[in-house]
N, C-alpha and C positions, 0 to 999 in steps of 0.2 A: 707622786703619792699614790700608793695602792689603796683602792677603796674596798672596804669590807662589806659594802652593800652595792647593788647594781643601780647605777645612776642613769636615768633616762630623760630625754628631752620630750616633752609632751606638747609643746607649742613653740613655734619659731617663725619669725617674720622680720622683714626689714622694709624700709622705704627705698625707693630708687635713690641712687647717689647723684646729686646735682652737681653741675659744673660750678666753678667759682663765678659768682655773679649770674648764675643761670636761673632755672625755673623755681628753685627753692630759696632764693636769696633773701626773701622776706620772712621766712619762718624762724621764729626765735628758738633757742636751744631747748627750752622747756617743752614747747609743743612738738618739736622735732622728735624728742625722746618719747613723748606720749603717743605719737603716731605708731611707732613700732610696738610699744607696750600694748596698746589696744588691739593691734592686729594679731599679736602673739596670743593674747587671751582668747580672741574670737576664733582663730584657727584651731587652737587646742581645745576649745570647749571648756575653758577654765573660768570659773567665777572669780571676780576680783577678790572676794573675801577668802579664797583658798590660798592666796599668796601670803606666806609668812614674813618674808623679807625681800627687799629689792637691793641688789648690788649693781651699781651703774658706773660706767666709765665716762669721764668728762675731763679732757686734758687742758682745756683753756677756759678760764673764767672771764677773760676780758670781753668775750662776746655776750656775756650775760647782762641782762638789764639790772641785775643786782651783783656787780662784780665782786663785792666783798662777801665772802661766805654765802654763795647763792644756793647751796644745797640743791643741786640740779636734780639728783635722784628724787628728792622729796617733792619738788615742784612738779616734776614730770609725772610721778605716780598719782598725785592728786588730780592733775588734768586728765590722766588716763582713766580715772574712775575707781582707783583702788581706795580702800578705806583709809581714812586719815590716821588710823591706829597702826598702820603698817610701818615698821621700822625700815630704814634705808641707809645705805652707805654710798657716797659719791667718791670714786677713787681716781687717781691719776698715776698711771704707769705708761703714759704716752700711748704709742700704738698697740701695746699689748693689753691695754685696759679692758677691752671687750672680752678677751679670753680670760684674763685674770679675774674678772668679776664672776665668771662661772666657777673658777677654781676656788675662790674664797667662799662663795655661796655654798658650794658643795661641802666645804669644811664645816659650815654651820649645820648642815644636815647631818653630817657624820658625828658631830658633837651632840646631836639630839636637841639642838636649839631651834630647829626649823624642820618642817616636812616638805615644803615646796618653796622654791625661790625663783624670782625673776631676775635675770641678769642681762647685761648687754652694754651699750654705750651709744653716745651721740656726739657728733662734731658738726659745727657750723663755721666754716672758714669765711663765708660771705658776710657774716655779721660782725666780724672782728673789727673794732674801731681803731682809729689812729690814737696814739697816746701823747700826752704832754707831761713830761716828767719834771720833778724838782721845782714845782711852782708853789707848793703849799707854804713853805717858810721863807723862800728866797725872794719871791715876787719877781716881777718883770718891769724894770725901769725903762728899758729901751731895747730896740732890736726885734721886737715882736716875740712870738711864741714859736718854738721849734717843735714840730710834730714828728713822731716816730711811727713807722709802719711795722708792727710786730711780725708781719709776714714777709718782709724784705729787708735784708736777706733773711731767709728762713734758716735759722741756726741757733745753737746754744751759745750765748755771748762769750763764755769763758773757754770755748772749745772751737776747733776747726769745724767747718760745715760738714754735716754727715754725708752730703753728696760728694764732697772731696774725699773724705775718709773711705767711703765705699768704693770710689773709683780706684783709689790706691790699692785697696785690698783685692779688688777684681784683677788688676794688673799682676799683682803678686801671685795669684792663683791661676793665672793664664786665662782669665775670662776676658775676651776681647770686646771691643766696641761693637764689632760685627755680630758677635754672639748675642749681645744685649739687644741690639736692634732687631735681630731675627726673633728673639723671644717676644719682644714688644709687638711685632707684627702678628705673630701667632696668637698672642693674647686677644687682640681685636678680632681675628678670624674665628677663634674658638667661641668668643662671646657672641658674635653675630650668629653663628650656627646654633648655639644653645638657645638664644633668644627666639630665633625663628622657629625652633622646634618646640617652644613652649616650656622649656625647663624652668624659666624664672616665674612662670605663672603661679607656682605653688609657694614661692618664697618671698615674692615682692608685690606689695599692694600699691597700685597707682595712687597718686596724690593729686587732689584737686584744690586749687588755691584761688582765692579772689584777691587780685592785686589792684589797688586803687591808685590812679595817677591823675591828679587834678580832680576834675569832676567825673572822670570815666572810671568804671570798674571793669576789669578784664578777668575772665576765668581762665586760669592756666592749668593744664593737666600734664603732670609728669608721670610717664609710665615706662620709661626706659632709662637706664643709667646714662647720663648725659656725657660722660667722658668718652663713650664709645665713638670711634671714627670708622664708619663702614667703608670709606674709600681710601684709607691710608695705604701707603706703599713704602717699600724699602727705599725708593728714591727720595720720598719725603723725609724719612727718618735720617738718612745719611747726610742730608743737607744741614741738619741742626748742629749748632755749636755746643760744646760742653759748657756746663754751668758751674759757677763757684770755683773755677779753677780745676775742676775734676778732670782727670785724664780720659774718662770714658762716658760719664753720665750726662745726658741731655734731657731736655724737656720731653723728648719723645720716648725715651726708655725709662721714664719715671712717671708715676701717677700725677694727677692734678691736685689742686686744693679743693676738696670736695665737701659737700654737705649731705648728711644722712645719718640714719640710726638703724640699729639692729638689736633684736631681743630674743632670748631663749627662756623657756620655763622648764625648770629642772626639778625632779623629785626622784624618789626611789621607785623601782619597778613595783614593789609591794604596794606602795601608796597609790601609784597610778592605777593598778588593778582594782584596789579597794574603791577608788573613786569612779571607776568606769572610764578612765582616760586612755587613749591609744598612744603608746610610745612611738615616736618617730625614729629615734636612734639612741644607742647606748654610748655613754662616755665611759670608756674603759679605764683611762688613766690620764692624769694631767700633771704637768711639771712647769716650774719656773727656773730660769737660769740667768746668768749674767757673765760678762767677760770684760776685758779692757775696753775702755770707752770708744777707742778708734776702730774697733773691729766689727762694726755693725753687721755685715753680711754673714758672719759665721754663727750668729745666735741661733737661727733655725736648725742648723746642723747639730749644734750642741743639745738643743731641746729634743730633737729626734733621737739622738744617741742615748740620752738619758731615758727616754720612754722605752726604747728597745731593750735597754739593760734591765729596767724595772719590770717589764712585762714578759721578757723572754721571746717576744715576737720577732720574727726575722723580716728584714726589709723585703725579701723576695715574696713574702706572703701578703704584702700590702697591695691593695688594688689601685688606690689613687693617693696622690700626695698633694696637699694644699699648702703652699708656702706663699705668704703675702708678698706681692711684688712692690715692696716699698721703693725699690729700684729693680730693674731687671737683673742687676748684679747680685741681688740678695739670694734668690732661689738658685741661680747658677753657681755661685760660690759654695753655697751649702751643699748642693748636689755633687759638686766636684769633690768636696771633702768626703761625702758619703760614698763616693765611687773610689776612694783610696782604700786599698785593702788594709793598710796600716791603721787608718782611722777606725775602720769598721771592727778590727780585731783587738784594738787597744782597750784598756779600761776607760771608763768615763773620766776618772780623775786625771789620767794621763792626757786624755783628749783636751781637757780644760787647760792643763799645764802647757801643752805643746801647740795650742790652737793658733798662736801668732805666726808660727812658722812650721806648719805640719809638713812632713816629708811627702812630696807628691810623686816620688819615683815608683810608687805602687799604684798609680792612677790607672783605672781601667776604663778606656774610652767606650767600649761596648756597653759596659754596665751603666756608665753615665748616660748614654743615649737611651737606655731602657728606663732610667729614672725620669728623664726629661719627658718621655712619652706618657708617663703617668701623672705629670705635673699639671695642675690647674686646668683640668680638661674642659671646663666650661668658661674659660677666660679668667684672668686675674685682675689685680688692682689697676694695672696700666690701662685696661679697657673699661673696667667697672668703675674705677675711682677708689680713692683711699680716704674715706671719712674716718680719720685716724682712730679714734677710740671706739668706733663701731666695727672696725675691720676684723678684729679677732673673733667676734661673734659671727660676722659675715662669712668668714672662711669655714667655720664649723658648720654653719647652716648649709653652705654649698656642698661640703663633703657629705653630710648626713643625707641630704636629699638626692645627691647623685647615687649614693649606695642604694637608696630605696628604689631609684629608677632602674638600677641594675639587678634588683632582687636580692641584694645582700652583699656583704664583704667587709673589708677593713680599710680605714683611711687614716693617714697621718696628717695632722695639721700643725703648722708652726708659723710663728710671726716674730719679727724683731721689733724692738722699741727703742726710744731715744737713749743714746749713749750705751748701746749694746746690752739691753735687757732682751730676754727671749721667753716666750711661752710656747708650750706644745701640748697636744692631746692626741689620744688614739680613740677613734670612733668605730663602732661596729653596728651593722644592721643584720 
């Protein structure tokens, strides 16, 4: 969607992403979201009453203390100190939610219904409970109660597991298990380097929690993304067996089940200047796409293709590329497509039509290598973690802050979501 006004981010922050059952396992989803909201307001110097609307991603209500219509955005914004007169929307587009929330919020600004919006998302895998189904009217006369774990197997019940589908698509496009393991190792190495250099100091606020166990209260400080493995090796990765019957995807070349939140505050440049707020980065364009449900890894390629068509920007002019590592297969498949001359030169409509079996005889290995060199330069979700509905905002923040560190440039961001949805954006500093 082409914007007729310049959209800028004036506040951006996230929590560290915790491991499943890690340091943030006791934080409920409302407070988890409020943490990022408060940090974004503070970092941007934005008063709570300057936010006109909140658009917030939350893909799982089973973890909520109020699982029936929990209005997560509403409860988080109240905890974050925003006025109770602030309207909000909680949305679920699975992993793309954190980016879609910015997209829809910008739409409200363009309609003249808001001047400044707060967007983002939160996910808490650690607080997901076990479920007991079909008890309300049937009762249990004998045999006890059967509990269901929503996280195992992690899949959509009426479809094959996305890990299986993604592995099949990877094989189809010539993305090997070795390539995926190599990208995973690089993700940890890049993250470790970036963290040591202080890159994440500007985007991630440490979290201090008091955890009570019996009569004892322990203070836990989480200041680094807990998914990160500083000592991981290719030997470790190659030992792992594929999951869910996938031909290539393992626990090592996929992210974990993570807890975390991320938030961005968006307004027009004109309004930012009028309020004396400093823009961090500009959102030039945003898109949403979808394709056949079994083709998850192609969604970022389609989103990037659509952005390039809408803006006229050339891929060669883009300094960095952020593609969420839902699996290592996702960015690799998408970059393989973008490295095919036929895909790059075709219309967007034809790309969507042919995406299930795009001709790869025009694949350019050297161009692919160039794209990989620009990919997730500060690490990706395999090292950082994938707090699903926060990840879309997280990669936008990473991209914007990296461009600031470089003194300017262009970044493409893209993310896939459940059953092959995709969002993308172009960011400029």
